C-alpha positions as CSV (number, residue, x, y, z in Angstrom):
1,X,-1.1,-3.6,-17.1
2,X,-0.3,-2.2,-13.7
3,X,-3.5,-0.1,-13.8
4,X,-5.5,-3.3,-14.1
5,X,-3.7,-4.8,-11.2
6,X,-4.5,-1.7,-9.2
7,X,-8.1,-1.9,-10.2
8,X,-8.3,-5.5,-9.3
9,X,-6.7,-4.8,-5.9
10,X,-9.1,-2.0,-5.2
11,X,-12.0,-4.2,-6.2
12,X,-10.9,-7.0,-3.8
13,X,-10.3,-4.5,-1.0
14,X,-13.8,-3.0,-1.6
15,X,-15.4,-6.4,-1.4
16,X,-13.7,-7.4,1.8
17,X,-14.2,-3.9,3.3
18,X,-18.0,-4.1,2.6
19,X,-18.2,-7.5,4.1
20,X,-16.2,-7.1,7.2
21,X,-14.9,-3.5,7.4
22,X,-11.4,-4.8,7.1
23,X,-8.8,-4.6,4.4
24,X,-6.6,-7.7,4.1
25,X,-2.9,-7.1,4.5
26,X,-2.1,-10.1,2.2
27,X,-3.8,-8.4,-0.7
28,X,-2.0,-5.1,-0.1
29,X,1.4,-6.8,0.3
30,X,1.0,-8.9,-2.8
31,X,0.0,-5.9,-4.8
32,X,2.8,-3.8,-3.6
33,X,5.3,-6.6,-4.1
34,X,4.0,-7.1,-7.7
35,X,4.4,-3.4,-8.4
36,X,7.9,-3.2,-7.1
37,X,8.9,-6.3,-9.0
38,X,7.2,-5.1,-12.2
39,X,8.9,-1.7,-12.0
40,X,12.3,-3.1,-11.0
41,X,12.7,-5.9,-13.6
42,X,10.0,-5.6,-16.4
43,X,9.1,-2.0,-16.9
44,X,12.4,-0.3,-17.2
45,X,11.0,3.3,-16.9
46,X,9.6,2.6,-13.5
47,X,11.1,4.1,-10.3
48,X,10.5,1.9,-7.3
49,X,12.3,4.4,-5.0
50,X,9.8,7.1,-5.8
51,X,7.0,4.7,-5.2
52,X,8.3,3.9,-1.7
53,X,8.8,7.6,-1.0
54,X,5.3,8.6,-2.1
55,X,3.9,5.8,0.2
56,X,6.0,7.2,3.0
57,X,4.7,10.8,2.4
58,X,1.1,9.5,2.4
59,X,1.8,7.7,5.6
60,X,3.1,10.8,7.3
61,X,0.1,12.8,6.0
62,X,-2.5,10.3,7.3
63,X,-0.7,9.3,10.6
64,X,-2.4,12.2,12.6
65,X,-5.8,11.2,11.2
66,X,-5.2,7.6,12.3
67,X,-4.0,8.7,15.7
68,X,-7.2,10.7,16.2
69,X,-9.2,7.6,15.1
70,X,-10.6,9.4,12.0
71,X,-9.4,6.7,9.6
72,X,-8.5,3.1,10.2
73,X,-5.1,1.5,9.5
74,X,-6.3,-0.5,6.5
75,X,-7.5,2.7,4.9
76,X,-4.1,4.4,5.4
77,X,-2.3,1.3,4.0
78,X,-4.7,1.3,1.0
79,X,-4.0,5.0,0.3
80,X,-0.2,4.2,0.6
81,X,-0.6,1.5,-2.0
82,X,-2.6,3.8,-4.3
83,X,0.1,6.4,-4.1
84,X,2.7,3.8,-5.1
85,X,0.7,3.0,-8.2
86,X,-0.4,6.6,-9.2
87,X,2.2,8.8,-7.5
88,X,1.2,11.8,-5.4
89,X,-0.4,13.6,-8.3
90,X,-2.7,10.6,-8.7
91,X,-3.8,10.8,-5.0
92,X,-4.7,14.5,-5.5
93,X,-6.8,13.7,-8.6
94,X,-8.6,10.9,-6.8
95,X,-9.2,12.8,-3.6
96,X,-12.0,15.0,-4.8
97,X,-14.0,12.3,-6.4
98,X,-13.5,10.0,-3.4
99,X,-14.6,12.8,-1.0
100,X,-17.8,13.3,-3.0
101,X,-18.5,9.6,-3.2
102,X,-17.8,9.2,0.5
103,X,-20.2,11.9,1.4
104,X,-22.9,10.4,-0.7
105,X,-22.3,6.9,0.8
106,X,-22.4,8.3,4.4
107,X,-25.6,10.2,3.7
108,X,-27.3,7.1,2.2
109,X,-26.1,4.7,5.0
110,X,-27.1,7.1,7.8
111,X,-30.5,7.7,6.3
112,X,-31.2,4.0,5.9
113,X,-29.9,3.1,9.4
114,X,-31.2,6.2,11.2
115,X,-27.8,6.6,12.8
116,X,-26.1,9.9,13.5
117,X,-24.1,11.0,10.5
118,X,-20.9,11.3,12.5
119,X,-21.1,7.8,13.8
120,X,-21.8,6.1,10.5
121,X,-19.3,3.4,9.5
122,X,-18.9,2.9,5.8
123,X,-16.5,0.9,3.6
124,X,-13.9,3.5,2.5
125,X,-12.3,1.1,0.0
126,X,-15.5,1.0,-2.0
127,X,-15.5,4.9,-2.1
128,X,-11.9,4.8,-3.1
129,X,-12.6,2.3,-5.9
130,X,-15.4,4.6,-7.2
131,X,-13.1,7.6,-6.8
132,X,-10.3,6.0,-8.8
133,X,-12.4,4.8,-11.7
134,X,-12.0,8.2,-13.6
135,X,-8.3,7.4,-13.9
136,X,-9.1,4.8,-16.6
137,X,-11.5,7.0,-18.7
Protein backbone atom coordinates (compact mmCIF):
# COMPACT_ATOMS: atom_id res chain seq x y z
CA UNK A 1 0.00 0.00 0.00
CA UNK A 2 2.82 2.40 0.74
CA UNK A 3 4.06 2.06 -2.86
CA UNK A 4 0.71 3.36 -4.09
CA UNK A 5 0.89 6.33 -1.72
CA UNK A 6 4.39 7.08 -3.00
CA UNK A 7 3.21 6.82 -6.61
CA UNK A 8 0.27 9.12 -5.86
CA UNK A 9 2.60 11.59 -4.14
CA UNK A 10 4.99 11.57 -7.09
CA UNK A 11 2.07 12.04 -9.48
CA UNK A 12 0.72 15.04 -7.55
CA UNK A 13 4.20 16.55 -7.29
CA UNK A 14 4.78 16.02 -11.02
CA UNK A 15 1.53 17.80 -11.88
CA UNK A 16 2.28 20.79 -9.67
CA UNK A 17 5.89 20.90 -10.84
CA UNK A 18 4.82 20.93 -14.49
CA UNK A 19 2.27 23.66 -13.82
CA UNK A 20 4.33 26.03 -11.68
CA UNK A 21 7.87 24.61 -11.26
CA UNK A 22 7.10 24.24 -7.56
CA UNK A 23 6.60 21.22 -5.34
CA UNK A 24 4.11 21.83 -2.54
CA UNK A 25 5.44 21.30 0.99
CA UNK A 26 1.99 20.22 2.18
CA UNK A 27 2.03 17.19 -0.13
CA UNK A 28 5.50 16.15 1.00
CA UNK A 29 4.74 16.63 4.70
CA UNK A 30 1.48 14.70 4.49
CA UNK A 31 3.15 11.83 2.64
CA UNK A 32 6.09 11.67 5.07
CA UNK A 33 3.76 11.81 8.09
CA UNK A 34 1.60 9.06 6.60
CA UNK A 35 4.67 6.86 6.04
CA UNK A 36 6.01 7.38 9.55
CA UNK A 37 2.58 6.69 11.07
CA UNK A 38 2.10 3.63 8.88
CA UNK A 39 5.49 2.17 9.75
CA UNK A 40 5.21 3.02 13.44
CA UNK A 41 1.74 1.69 14.18
CA UNK A 42 0.37 -0.45 11.34
CA UNK A 43 3.26 -2.14 9.57
CA UNK A 44 5.25 -3.71 12.39
CA UNK A 45 8.30 -4.56 10.26
CA UNK A 46 8.85 -0.91 9.32
CA UNK A 47 11.71 1.11 10.70
CA UNK A 48 10.94 4.83 10.88
CA UNK A 49 14.39 5.61 12.29
CA UNK A 50 16.12 4.25 9.19
CA UNK A 51 13.67 6.22 7.03
CA UNK A 52 14.66 9.44 8.76
CA UNK A 53 18.36 8.57 8.54
CA UNK A 54 18.16 7.85 4.81
CA UNK A 55 16.40 11.19 4.29
CA UNK A 56 19.19 12.89 6.24
CA UNK A 57 21.86 11.20 4.12
CA UNK A 58 20.13 12.28 0.90
CA UNK A 59 19.92 15.82 2.29
CA UNK A 60 23.67 15.84 2.98
CA UNK A 61 24.42 14.47 -0.49
CA UNK A 62 22.29 17.06 -2.31
CA UNK A 63 23.02 20.07 -0.10
CA UNK A 64 26.12 21.10 -2.12
CA UNK A 65 24.11 20.85 -5.36
CA UNK A 66 21.42 23.08 -3.82
CA UNK A 67 24.01 25.58 -2.62
CA UNK A 68 25.46 25.74 -6.15
CA UNK A 69 21.94 26.33 -7.54
CA UNK A 70 22.02 23.10 -9.55
CA UNK A 71 18.84 21.74 -7.96
CA UNK A 72 15.95 23.47 -6.24
CA UNK A 73 14.84 22.92 -2.65
CA UNK A 74 11.63 21.12 -3.66
CA UNK A 75 13.63 18.61 -5.68
CA UNK A 76 15.86 17.87 -2.70
CA UNK A 77 12.83 17.46 -0.41
CA UNK A 78 11.19 15.14 -2.93
CA UNK A 79 14.35 13.03 -3.14
CA UNK A 80 14.45 12.90 0.66
CA UNK A 81 10.86 11.66 0.71
CA UNK A 82 11.62 9.09 -1.97
CA UNK A 83 14.53 7.80 0.11
CA UNK A 84 12.20 7.44 3.09
CA UNK A 85 9.90 5.21 1.05
CA UNK A 86 12.48 3.18 -0.87
CA UNK A 87 15.62 3.41 1.24
CA UNK A 88 19.01 4.36 -0.13
CA UNK A 89 19.10 1.29 -2.38
CA UNK A 90 15.88 2.48 -4.01
CA UNK A 91 17.39 5.88 -4.75
CA UNK A 92 20.33 4.23 -6.49
CA UNK A 93 18.07 2.06 -8.63
CA UNK A 94 15.92 5.04 -9.61
CA UNK A 95 18.87 7.37 -10.32
CA UNK A 96 19.89 5.85 -13.65
CA UNK A 97 16.41 5.81 -15.11
CA UNK A 98 15.69 9.32 -13.86
CA UNK A 99 18.96 10.63 -15.36
CA UNK A 100 18.07 9.17 -18.76
CA UNK A 101 14.53 10.56 -18.62
CA UNK A 102 15.84 13.96 -17.47
CA UNK A 103 18.29 14.13 -20.37
CA UNK A 104 15.54 13.27 -22.84
CA UNK A 105 13.19 15.89 -21.35
CA UNK A 106 15.88 18.60 -21.42
CA UNK A 107 16.75 17.86 -25.05
CA UNK A 108 13.08 17.91 -26.07
CA UNK A 109 12.29 21.13 -24.21
CA UNK A 110 15.42 22.93 -25.42
CA UNK A 111 14.77 21.93 -29.03
CA UNK A 112 11.19 23.18 -28.88
CA UNK A 113 11.95 26.42 -27.03
CA UNK A 114 15.27 27.07 -28.85
CA UNK A 115 16.86 27.83 -25.51
CA UNK A 116 20.42 26.91 -24.60
CA UNK A 117 20.47 23.41 -23.15
CA UNK A 118 22.18 24.50 -19.91
CA UNK A 119 19.52 27.15 -19.25
CA UNK A 120 16.56 24.87 -19.83
CA UNK A 121 14.14 24.55 -16.91
CA UNK A 122 12.22 21.33 -16.69
CA UNK A 123 9.95 19.67 -14.12
CA UNK A 124 12.24 17.30 -12.23
CA UNK A 125 9.32 15.70 -10.38
CA UNK A 126 7.94 14.45 -13.70
CA UNK A 127 11.30 12.89 -14.57
CA UNK A 128 11.45 11.36 -11.10
CA UNK A 129 7.95 9.92 -11.50
CA UNK A 130 8.95 8.28 -14.79
CA UNK A 131 12.23 7.12 -13.26
CA UNK A 132 10.43 5.50 -10.32
CA UNK A 133 7.86 3.62 -12.42
CA UNK A 134 10.11 0.56 -12.94
CA UNK A 135 9.93 -0.09 -9.19
CA UNK A 136 6.41 -1.41 -9.63
CA UNK A 137 7.03 -3.75 -12.57
